[in-house]
C-alpha positions, 0 to 999 in steps of 0.5 A, spaced: 947 167 204 944 169 211 948 167 217 945 170 222 943 163 225 951 161 225 953 164 232 947 160 235 949 154 232 956 155 234 954 156 241 950 150 241 956 146 239 960 149 245 955 146 250 955 139 247 962 139 246 965 133 246 959 130 243 956 132 236 951 137 236 945 137 231 940 142 229 935 145 224 935 151 220 928 153 219 925 159 216 919 163 219 917 170 217 923 170 212 927 169 218 933 164 218 933 161 225 937 155 228 933 150 232 938 146 237 936 139 237 937 133 241 943 128 239 940 121 240 945 117 236 946 110 239 953 110 237 959 114 239 956 121 240 963 125 239 963 122 232 955 121 230 949 124 230 941 123 230 936 128 230 931 127 235 924 126 231 920 129 236 925 135 235 924 135 228 917 135 228 916 141 233 921 145 228 917 142 222 910 145 226 913 151 227 917 154 221 914 155 214 920 151 211 926 147 213 932 149 209 938 145 212 941 141 217 947 143 222 952 139 226 958 139 229 965 136 229 968 137 236 975 135 233 975 141 229 975 137 222 970 141 218 970 135 213 964 132 211 964 124 212 961 119 207 955 118 212 954 126 212 954 126 204 949 120 204 944 124 209 945 130 205 943 127 198 938 123 201 934 128 205 935 133 199 937 139 204 943 143 205 948 141 210 952 145 215 958 143 219 960 148 225 966 147 230 965 148 237 973 151 237 972 156 232 967 160 228 969 156 222 963 153 218 963 148 212 957 148 207 955 142 202 949 142 197 945 136 195 947 137 188 954 137 189 954 130 191 955 124 186 950 119 187 
């Protein structure tokens, strides 16, 4: 798996800390890249994220394919919440979880989630 985008996602998580960061993994010209997005969650942003739809549209227009969603857990707990799992399954994209406090990453695929 290509993790060349990983450092960009972790750096974005550090910039957003103590709030959750969020972004999109897109492929353009066979290169996987991280696209940071604004978290517009109305909830407590340290525990939730909503990708700005304008950011999503911009990424969608500029890549060949969207292949994943990245967000951070500022508390350095790399476990997907039930909400994360539901969203992953619903939009049928790989979810990645990063921490602003380490270089760890967690991955979950939609087909790994029980309906």
